[in-house]
Structures are given as C-alpha cells and as structure tokens.
C-alpha positions as CSV (number, residue, x, y, z in Angstrom):
1,X,-17.6,-32.7,0.5
2,X,-20.5,-32.6,2.8
3,X,-18.1,-34.1,5.5
4,X,-15.3,-31.4,5.0
5,X,-17.8,-28.6,4.9
6,X,-19.2,-30.0,8.5
7,X,-15.8,-30.4,9.9
8,X,-14.4,-27.0,8.9
9,X,-17.5,-25.6,10.5
10,X,-17.1,-27.4,13.5
11,X,-13.4,-26.8,13.8
12,X,-13.7,-23.0,13.3
13,X,-17.3,-21.8,14.0
14,X,-17.9,-20.3,10.6
15,X,-20.9,-20.5,8.6
16,X,-21.8,-23.0,5.8
17,X,-21.1,-20.7,2.8
18,X,-17.6,-19.4,4.4
19,X,-16.9,-23.1,4.9
20,X,-17.6,-24.0,1.1
21,X,-15.4,-20.9,-0.1
22,X,-12.5,-21.6,2.1
23,X,-12.6,-25.1,1.0
24,X,-12.7,-23.9,-2.7
25,X,-10.1,-21.6,-2.3
26,X,-7.7,-24.4,-0.8
27,X,-8.6,-27.2,-3.3
28,X,-10.8,-28.8,-0.7
29,X,-7.7,-29.3,1.6
30,X,-9.3,-29.0,5.2
31,X,-6.0,-28.1,7.0
32,X,-5.2,-25.3,4.5
33,X,-8.7,-24.0,4.8
34,X,-8.8,-24.1,8.6
35,X,-5.4,-21.7,8.3
36,X,-7.2,-19.3,5.7
37,X,-10.8,-19.2,7.4
38,X,-9.4,-16.2,10.0
39,X,-8.6,-14.3,6.9
40,X,-12.2,-14.4,5.6
41,X,-14.0,-13.7,8.5
42,X,-14.0,-9.7,8.5
43,X,-16.1,-9.4,11.6
44,X,-13.7,-7.6,13.9
45,X,-14.5,-3.9,14.6
46,X,-12.2,-1.8,16.4
47,X,-12.9,1.6,17.7
48,X,-10.5,4.0,18.6
49,X,-11.3,7.3,20.1
50,X,-9.9,10.6,21.8
51,X,-12.1,12.4,23.9
52,X,-12.0,15.9,25.9
53,X,-14.2,17.2,28.8
54,X,-13.2,21.0,28.7
55,X,-15.1,21.8,31.8
56,X,-12.5,19.4,33.8
57,X,-9.7,19.9,31.2
58,X,-9.2,16.4,31.0
59,X,-8.3,14.0,28.4
60,X,-8.8,10.9,27.4
61,X,-8.2,7.7,25.2
62,X,-10.7,4.7,24.2
63,X,-10.2,1.4,22.4
64,X,-13.3,-0.9,21.9
65,X,-13.0,-3.9,19.9
66,X,-15.9,-6.3,19.2
67,X,-17.0,-9.2,17.4
68,X,-19.6,-8.3,15.4
69,X,-20.7,-11.6,14.2
70,X,-21.2,-13.3,17.7
71,X,-21.9,-9.4,19.2
72,X,-19.3,-10.0,21.8
73,X,-17.0,-7.4,23.7
74,X,-13.3,-8.5,22.8
75,X,-11.6,-5.6,24.5
76,X,-12.6,-2.2,26.2
77,X,-9.6,0.2,27.1
78,X,-9.5,3.5,28.6
79,X,-7.3,6.3,30.1
80,X,-8.1,9.5,31.4
81,X,-5.7,12.4,32.4
82,X,-4.9,16.1,33.1
83,X,-2.1,15.7,30.4
84,X,-3.1,16.1,26.9
85,X,-0.2,14.8,25.8
86,X,-2.1,11.4,26.1
87,X,-3.9,12.5,22.8
88,X,-0.8,12.8,20.8
89,X,-1.2,9.4,19.1
90,X,-3.0,9.5,15.7
91,X,-5.9,7.7,15.1
92,X,-5.0,5.9,11.9
93,X,-2.5,4.1,14.2
94,X,-3.1,0.2,14.2
95,X,-5.3,-1.0,17.1
96,X,-2.5,-2.6,18.8
97,X,-0.1,0.4,18.8
98,X,-3.3,2.5,20.1
99,X,-3.5,0.2,22.8
100,X,0.2,0.2,24.1
101,X,0.6,3.7,24.1
102,X,-2.8,3.9,26.0
103,X,-1.5,1.2,28.7
104,X,1.7,4.0,28.6
105,X,-0.2,6.7,29.5
106,X,-1.6,5.2,32.6
107,X,1.8,5.6,34.1
108,X,2.3,9.3,33.1
109,X,1.8,11.8,35.9
110,X,-1.7,13.3,35.7
111,X,-3.4,10.2,34.7
112,X,-6.8,9.5,36.7
113,X,-7.0,5.4,37.4
114,X,-10.3,5.3,38.9
115,X,-11.8,7.6,36.4
116,X,-10.2,5.2,33.7
117,X,-11.7,2.3,35.0
118,X,-15.2,3.3,35.5
119,X,-15.4,4.5,31.7
120,X,-14.3,0.9,30.8
121,X,-16.9,-0.6,33.1
122,X,-19.3,1.8,31.6
123,X,-18.7,1.0,27.8
124,X,-18.6,-2.8,28.7
125,X,-21.9,-2.6,30.3
126,X,-23.3,-0.4,27.4
127,X,-22.1,-2.8,24.5
128,X,-23.3,-6.1,26.5
129,X,-26.7,-4.6,26.8
130,X,-26.9,-3.1,23.1
131,X,-29.5,-4.8,20.8
132,X,-28.3,-6.9,17.8
133,X,-29.0,-4.1,15.2
134,X,-26.2,-1.8,17.1
135,X,-23.6,-4.6,15.9
136,X,-25.1,-4.7,12.5
137,X,-25.2,-1.1,11.7
138,X,-21.5,-0.8,13.2
139,X,-20.4,-2.7,10.0
140,X,-21.2,-0.2,7.2
141,X,-21.5,2.9,9.6
142,X,-19.2,5.7,9.0
143,X,-16.4,7.0,11.7
144,X,-18.5,10.1,12.3
145,X,-21.6,8.2,12.8
146,X,-19.9,5.8,15.0
147,X,-18.4,8.7,16.8
148,X,-21.6,9.9,17.8
149,X,-22.8,6.5,18.8
150,X,-20.1,6.0,21.4
151,X,-20.0,9.9,22.9
152,X,-23.9,9.4,23.8
153,X,-22.7,6.6,26.6
154,X,-19.8,8.8,27.4
155,X,-21.8,12.1,27.7
156,X,-24.5,10.0,29.9
157,X,-21.5,8.6,32.2
158,X,-19.9,12.2,32.6
159,X,-23.3,13.9,32.7
160,X,-21.9,16.8,30.3
161,X,-23.0,17.4,26.8
162,X,-19.4,19.0,26.6
163,X,-17.6,16.0,25.8
164,X,-16.1,15.6,22.4
165,X,-15.3,12.6,20.9
166,X,-13.0,12.1,17.9
167,X,-13.2,8.4,16.4
168,X,-11.8,6.0,13.8
169,X,-13.7,2.7,13.2
170,X,-11.5,-0.1,11.5
171,X,-12.8,-3.2,10.0
172,X,-10.4,-6.4,10.5
173,X,-10.4,-10.0,9.4
174,X,-9.9,-12.4,12.6
175,X,-6.4,-13.1,11.3
176,X,-5.4,-9.4,11.4
177,X,-6.7,-9.2,15.2
178,X,-5.1,-12.3,16.1
179,X,-1.7,-11.8,14.6
180,X,-1.4,-8.3,15.9
181,X,2.3,-7.6,14.3
182,X,3.8,-8.6,10.7
183,X,7.1,-9.8,11.4
184,X,9.5,-7.8,9.1
185,X,10.2,-9.0,5.3
186,X,13.7,-10.8,5.4
187,X,15.3,-8.1,2.9
188,X,14.2,-5.3,5.0
189,X,16.4,-6.7,7.9
190,X,19.6,-7.3,5.9
191,X,22.2,-4.7,5.5
192,X,21.0,-2.7,8.3
193,X,23.3,-0.5,10.6
194,X,23.3,-1.8,14.1
195,X,20.6,-0.4,16.2
196,X,21.4,2.5,18.8
197,X,21.2,1.6,22.4
198,X,17.5,2.2,23.7
199,X,17.2,5.4,25.7
200,X,17.0,5.0,29.7
201,X,14.0,3.5,30.8
202,X,11.1,5.9,32.4
203,X,10.8,3.4,35.7
204,X,7.9,3.5,38.3
205,X,9.1,1.9,41.3
206,X,6.6,0.7,43.6
207,X,7.0,-0.5,47.4
208,X,6.7,-4.3,48.0
209,X,6.8,-6.9,50.9
210,X,8.1,-10.2,49.8
211,X,6.4,-13.4,51.1
212,X,8.4,-15.4,53.6
213,X,9.0,-19.2,53.6
214,X,10.9,-20.9,56.3
215,X,12.0,-23.6,53.8
216,X,12.7,-20.9,51.0
217,X,15.7,-19.2,49.7
218,X,17.8,-16.8,51.9
219,X,17.7,-13.3,50.6
220,X,21.3,-13.1,50.6
221,X,21.3,-15.9,48.3
222,X,18.9,-14.6,45.6
223,X,20.1,-13.6,42.0
224,X,18.7,-11.8,39.1
225,X,16.5,-14.3,37.3
226,X,15.2,-15.9,40.2
227,X,11.5,-15.5,41.2
228,X,9.8,-14.2,44.3
229,X,6.2,-13.8,45.6
230,X,6.0,-10.2,46.2
231,X,2.5,-8.2,47.5
232,X,2.5,-4.4,46.5
233,X,2.1,-2.5,49.6
234,X,2.6,1.2,48.3
235,X,-0.2,3.5,49.2
236,X,-0.4,5.7,46.2
237,X,-3.4,5.8,43.7
238,X,-1.1,4.6,40.8
239,X,0.3,1.8,42.6
240,X,-3.2,0.7,44.0
241,X,-4.5,0.8,40.5
242,X,-1.5,-1.2,39.1
243,X,-1.8,-3.7,41.6
244,X,-5.6,-4.3,40.5
245,X,-4.5,-4.5,36.9
246,X,-1.9,-6.9,37.5
247,X,-4.0,-9.3,39.9
248,X,-2.3,-8.4,42.8
249,X,-5.2,-6.6,44.8
250,X,-8.5,-8.1,45.3
251,X,-11.6,-7.2,47.9
252,X,-9.6,-9.4,50.4
253,X,-6.6,-7.3,50.4
254,X,-3.1,-7.5,48.5
255,X,-2.2,-10.9,47.1
256,X,1.2,-12.2,46.3
257,X,2.3,-12.0,42.7
258,X,5.3,-14.1,41.2
259,X,7.8,-11.6,39.8
260,X,11.5,-12.2,38.5
261,X,14.2,-10.9,40.3
262,X,15.8,-7.6,38.3
263,X,18.4,-6.9,41.0
264,X,20.2,-7.4,44.5
265,X,22.0,-4.8,46.6
266,X,23.1,-4.9,50.0
267,X,22.0,-2.1,51.9
268,X,21.7,-1.1,56.0
269,X,19.5,-3.8,57.5
270,X,19.9,-6.3,54.9
271,X,19.3,-6.4,51.0
272,X,17.3,-4.6,48.9
273,X,15.0,-6.8,46.2
274,X,14.0,-5.5,42.9
275,X,11.2,-7.2,41.1
276,X,10.2,-6.4,37.9
277,X,6.2,-6.4,37.4
278,X,5.7,-4.8,33.9
279,X,7.9,-2.8,31.2
280,X,8.3,0.7,33.3
281,X,7.1,-1.2,36.5
282,X,9.4,-2.5,39.3
283,X,8.8,-2.9,42.8
284,X,11.7,-2.7,45.7
285,X,11.6,-4.2,49.2
286,X,14.4,-4.8,51.8
287,X,14.4,-7.7,53.9
288,X,17.2,-9.0,56.2
289,X,19.9,-11.0,54.5
290,X,19.2,-14.1,56.5
291,X,15.2,-13.9,55.9
292,X,14.0,-16.9,54.0
293,X,11.7,-16.0,51.1
294,X,9.3,-18.2,48.6
295,X,11.2,-18.2,45.6
296,X,12.1,-20.4,43.1
297,X,15.5,-20.4,40.6
298,X,15.2,-18.8,37.2
299,X,16.5,-20.2,34.3
300,X,13.9,-21.7,32.5
301,X,9.8,-21.7,32.5
302,X,8.4,-23.2,35.3
303,X,5.0,-24.8,36.1
304,X,2.1,-21.8,35.6
305,X,5.2,-19.7,34.4
306,X,4.7,-20.2,30.5
307,X,7.5,-18.5,28.7
308,X,9.6,-17.5,32.4
309,X,8.8,-13.9,32.1
310,X,5.8,-12.5,34.2
311,X,5.3,-9.2,32.4
312,X,5.8,-10.6,29.2
313,X,2.6,-12.8,29.6
314,X,0.7,-9.7,31.2
315,X,1.1,-7.8,27.9
316,X,0.3,-10.3,25.8
317,X,-3.2,-10.6,27.5
C-alpha cells in the first residue's frame, strides 16, 4: 500500500492525502488512480475579464490561467482594440471559448497588437512576482474581489484610475483544463440533418518570400498540400505582430516558417503560391516558375511536423 501511494505521488505530483483518496476510490488500482487524479486536483484558476479605457475609447479582453498549488502562470492572453465588439463575448463562456474569441479579435480591424502584448507582459510579471498568499486567497476569492485585484496592475500599467474591469473567476480541476472540449455524446449525433456549408472565411493575406534551394522543388511543380519555407515580409503592424506570434520574427529579423501550400496559380512573371499559416491567416508570394524552392511533399506527418498541419499545432499550444 505504501509503495502504491509513493508511486502515485511520483507519477502525478499529487500530495499523499490526494494519492490515498484516489487509490481508495479506484480499488487500489494504480493505473486507474493515475487517470482519476486530475479530476481531484481543483487547483486551476481561470480569470476571464473585459476592460474599458474610456479616455482612449479602447476596449480589451484578458485571460489569466494560474495553477494555485504550484503558483505557476499557465496562460496570459490579452487583446486591445478600438472596436467595442471585442467585448461581445460573455464571461460565462468556457475559458477555451473565451481564448478562441480573444485570438480572433487580434485579427480584426482596430486591434492594437503592441499594446496587447504589453498588457500580457505586465500581467505575467505581476503574477510571477506575487507573494504566495495571493494564490491562496484567489481560491476562495469572489469574482468581484478578483476583479479589483486584477484591476490594480492594469490601472498601474495604463496610469489611469478610469479603467473599469468586469471579471469572472472559475476554479477548474486539472482534468477540465487538460481535456478542453468534451466530445458530444453519441446520441447527440444521431438523426441530425447535414450541417450547413460554413460561411466564407474572413481571410487576412500577408506578403511572403519563399526560401530558395538549388536542390529543391521547382515552383511550377508545387501542389496543394506540399510544405514550403516562407518568411513574412509584410510591413503592416498586424503582419509583424502575427510574425512574432508564429515564431517567424526575432531580434535577428524574419525567420522561415514551414507552412502548407494551399493553392498555386499561374500569374504574370511566374506562379503565385498561397501558404496557410493559421485559421484566417495566409500568405501570398510570387516566384518565377523555374525557381527551385525549399519544399517537401505533403501526404503525411514528417519529421517535426507532428500531425502534418502547422496551424493546427499552433492553435493547440
């Protein structure tokens, strides 16, 4: 019995009392207890907030996810915009739906990428420097009190007392945080009419440059589904922000990103190659037809490519 408790503690990082409870619930089967432990650890705190800066007519969303037990910052996401529609999402939404909406708002007209990133960095620094008692108090703190606590560093960052913040606090177990979405029950999928065709995608197209390779694939021989190495060379602020977000822009300058080819089209001067970076984000580059590019054929996951879809891996993180 003692060995099973110690093994479970080592495998899951739980405390002795939690390990004993999990083993008792699972008939002292260690393998089953390992699966059940995440549902016992209600240590994840998700703070979902909307804030307004009336003086600047700016609106924002913020998401902070903390592990109250380990006192670690798991996620900090923020978006600021001149468009009040960013705050249309309800605070009762699940944290992952809230985060998805927040990501989408970053691509809207009127978004403020630099200011959004500064808010994220300010909150990360705030919680990393927070004393342990802050995490202890958050577990029992009401949403209104948590809002006041989070508003303090935001008001300090913007140097204005006029900032107003609405917030909802959720306490999750580790299993809820890791599983994200629940699959629909089998009964819920039966006898349903065929889904409607999705609406046309609101696509942001960036200017890209494709990496050359003397031993690579000729541009005219590329096909949809192949992978190319592309650099984002678009000078717009939103393009620079996305390049940093995707890992394609560092202090040394633009870096190549492996992305799937979505379409090839003959144009004057060569071929237009469209590469897909993420949902709602693509890149167009024109190269001579005979130009050989750094590329690999699609049709399955390759080394370092995991599921074969770059943007799916990005949105998983």
